[in-house]
N, C-alpha and C positions, 0 to 999 in steps of 0.2 A: 504494500499499500504506499509505504514512504518512498519507495524507488519510483512507483508511478507518479506519485505526487511531485517529486523533484523533476522528472522527466518532463512532465506537463509544465511545471513552472519554467523550466530552462527553454522550453519550445516557445512558451508564450512571451518570454523576454526576448528571444531571438526575432520572433515575429515583430513584436512592437518596436525593437530597435531598427527595423528595415522598413518601416512605414515611410511615406513620402514626406511626412512632416519632420520625422527624425532625420532623414538624409539631408533635407533642406536646412535643418538647424545646424547639423554638422557642418555643413559646407558654409553656411553663413558665419558661424563661429570662426572658422579657420580663415576666411577671407577677411573678416574684421580684424583678426590678429595681424595679418599681413598688412593690412592698410594702415593700422596705428603704428606699425614699425617704419613705415615709409614717410619721412618727414615732409618731403615735397609733395606727396599726396595729401597728407593732413593740412598743409598750408592751402592747397588749391581747394579742398573740400570745406574747410572751416573759415578761412580768412579771406581768401580771393573774392568770393561774392560780396562780402561786406565792404571791402575796399571799392570795388566797383560801383556799388550802390551809393557810396559817398561821393565818388567822382562824378557819377551821372546826376546826382542831386544838385551838385554845385554847377554843372553845366546847365541843367534845366533852369535853374534860378536867373542865369544870365540871359537865355534865349527866350524864356517865358513860354507859356502854353496857352495864350489867349485864343479863344475859339475852339478849344479842344474839349472843355467841360470837365477837365481834371486839374487838380491842384499838383503842386510839385511834388508834395509828399505822397500823394496818391500814384502819381505816374512812376515815381522812384521806387517805391516799396513794391507796387504790384510787378513792376519790371524786375524788381529783385527776386521775386519768386521764378520768374523765367530764367535769370541768371543762376540760381541754385540748381534748378533742374538741368540746365545746360551743362554747368561745370562739374557739379557733384555726381550726376548720373551720367551723361553722355561722355564728357571728356576724361572722367576718371575711369569709366568702365571700358573704353576703348584701350587704355593702356593696360588695365587689369587683364582683359581677355587676351590681349598679345602676350603679355608676360606669362601667363599660365600656359598658353599654347607653346611658346618658345622653350619653356622649361619642361615640357612634356607632361605638366599636370593634367591638362584635358585629356590627352591621350591615355593616361594611367587610369584616370576617372572612368573612361568609358569601358575598361575591361571588366568593371564590377557591375553591380545591379543598378546603379544610379542611371536614370535615363538622360538622354541628351538635353531634354527640356529642363530637367532638374539641375543638371550641371550649369546651365546658363542662368537659371533663376536663382540658384544658391549662390553664385558668384556675385550676381547683382544685388542681393538682399541688404547687405550692409550700407552700400551707397543709396539705395532706395530709401531705407529707414532713416539715414542721416539727412536726406534731401527733405523728406516729409516733416521731420521734426523741426528743421530750419524754416521751412514754409510756415508751419504753425507759429513759430516765434516771431516771424516777420508780421504775420497777421496780428498776433497779440501786441507787440510793440507799436505797430502802426495805429491800433485802436486805442491804446492807453496813453502813448506817449506823444503821438503825432495828430491826434485829433480827428482820425479817420473814423468812419462809421463801421459798426461791426458788420460782418458779410451779410449782405442784403439777400442773397440768394445762396445759402450754403451748399445746397445741392449741386449748383452749377460749379461753385469753386472746388468742391470735392471730385466732380466728374472731370473737370480740367486737370486737376492734379493727378488723378488715376490714369487717364489717358496719357498725360505728360510722362509719367515714369515708365509706363509700358512702351510708348512710342520711342523715347529716348534710350530705353534699354535695347530695344530691337535695333534701332539705328547705330548704337555703340557696336553690337555684335556684328552688323553688316559692315560698318567701317573697319573693324579690325581685320576682316578678310583682305582689305587693301593695304593694310599696314604691316610692314615687315618687322620692325623693332619698335621697342617701347619709345625710343628716342624720336622716331618719325611719327609717332602718334600726335605729337604737337603740330605736325604739318597737316595730317590727314584730317584732323579735327577742325582745323582753322576755317575751311570753307563754310561749313554749317554754322560755326560760331559768329563769324562776321556777317553772313546773310541774315541769320536770326537777329543779330544785334541791330542792324540797319533797317531791315524790312519787316520784322515779325511784330512790331508794336511794343517792343520791350520798354522803352522809355519815351519814344516819340510816337503818339498815337497815329494811326494810318489816316485819320481824318484830316490831318495836316499836310499830307502828301497830295500831288495832283492825282486826278481821278484815275487816270491809266496806270500810274505807278501803284496807287493803292489796290486796285483791282488785281494787279499782278501779285503784289505782296500778299494778299489774302490767300493765295495758293501756295504759299511757302509752308514747309513742313511744321513748323512750331506756331505759326500765326493763329491757327484754330485753338491751340491750347491756350495762347495768351488772351485770346478774346473770352474764351470760358472763364478763365481765371479773373479777368477784370470785371466781367459781367456778374460773376458770382460775388465778388467782394465790393466793388463800388457801384455796380448797377449801370444804368444809362445805355444799355446796348439793346436795340430792338430785337423781338422775338425771332424775326426772320434771319437776322445776322447771328443769333446764337445758334439756330438750327444749322445754318450754313457752316459755322465754324465747327461744330460737333461733326458734320458729316466730313468736313475736309480733313479733321484730325484722325477720324477712324479710317478714312481712306489710306492716309499716309501710314498709320499704323499696320493695316492689312498688307500694303506694300512692303513695309519694312520687314514684317514677319515672313513674308514670301522670300524677300531677299536673303534672309538668314537661313531659311530652310534650303535655299537653292545653292548659296555660295559660301556659307560659313566654313572656316578652314579650322580642322582639328589638328592637323599635323603640322610641325614647325615649317616656316619658309626659309630654308637653307639652301 
């Protein structure tokens, strides 16, 4: 009876330890440990977004936002959420995926029971959690210290954040296929960073751009996410624009996931 009970308990423990949640938790803890050991990555994740928000706030105070319906604080802090998603999730994860690939970590993980989707998700978990915590802090600080309103449509803000982390995680995995080394990740992530900064409404609302330029910028990958975030926090976005932003963001997410399934590289590029 004792032997049967012991065997049953051992089997139960083994089975419980190999659940999806258990595997993701183990991968996430390992990735968080590696992230915290990398001082450059910690700086990029925790401090760089704050510095950029301060720089853009000073710039916006000089150029003014008359006619946009946004205050300098509103534009800076809502744009700061986009900066956090872009840097903490996208740029950090491109380097992480490339590093794990070149160190044969991804290849070794695939020989076990962990699925490909779990490997990619587990690697992304620490960056995603840190990004979401920072976004929550930005909203809290903006509401309490900068006189901004509490989120007017929390469901839209949450939707924008969730789509944003999925989209940028998938874009990071897709971009890693084009990136040979961790050092070149700074170059391969630069196009999306610059395009998003200038054209996705991070700090300068699209309403201030010429009609043709604004229409083209609405089709950029991160523009839909930013529209949802700004509509959810500050309001003032028509329902039709919110629907269009959601559809655009979902379309880019689907394309990015397809690109990962089609072109993601598991073997080192040597």
